[in-house]
N, C-alpha and C positions, 0 to 999 in steps of 0.2 A: 247893622248886623251882617255878618257873613252867613250866607246860606249855601248849602250844597252838602258835601260829604266830608268827613274828617279824613278820608283816604286820598292820598296824593297819587298822581300819575304824571308821566312826562307827556309832552306834546305828541310824540310818536305813539305812546300807549293810547292816548285819547283818539288819535287818528285810526289806529288799528281797532279800537273798540267801536268807533263809528262805522267803519267798513264792515266789521263782523255783524253789528246790530242791524245794518241795512242790507246785508247780503250782497254787497258789491265786491268787485275785484279791482277797483281803481288802484293805480300805483300811489304809493305814499313817498313823498319827498319832504324831508325836514331840512330847510335851508338855514345856513348860519350856525350849524351845530359843530363845534370843534371835535375832531376825531381824537379818540383816546380819553376824552373827558366823560365823567359820569353824567347821565342825563339830568337836566334840571327838573325838579318836581315841585309843583305848587300845591300846598295844602292850606286852604283857608282855615283860620281859627274859628270854628263854629261853636265853641264852648259857650259863649255868651248867649247866642240864640237858643241853644239847647237848654241852658240853665234858666234864663229869664223868660223865654217864650214856650219852653217845653217842646221845641221842634225835634223831630226824629227823622232819620232816613227811612222812608217807607217804600221807595221805588229804587231799585238798583240802576246803575248808570246805563247799561244796555237797554233796559226797558224804558227809561226816561228818554233816551235817544229815539227809540222807535215811536214813542208817543208824540214826541216833538216833530218828527219828520213826516209822519203819515197823517194826512188830513182825517179828521174824525167827522163823518157825515152826520 
């Protein structure tokens, strides 16, 4: 099963989301990206997990990043 979200984003968009979610100002460099080409976007097919297991997106990506990055005492 693919789990995650049915919403795609590019590596740059993911990096920008991580930076914003964690409140950092780190520079972002995406290496190996051809100029003038549309960004590649990966969207896992989560329909099987949603249909067969009843999985739903409950936490948006920025919150999932914050929860994953910050230790929970």
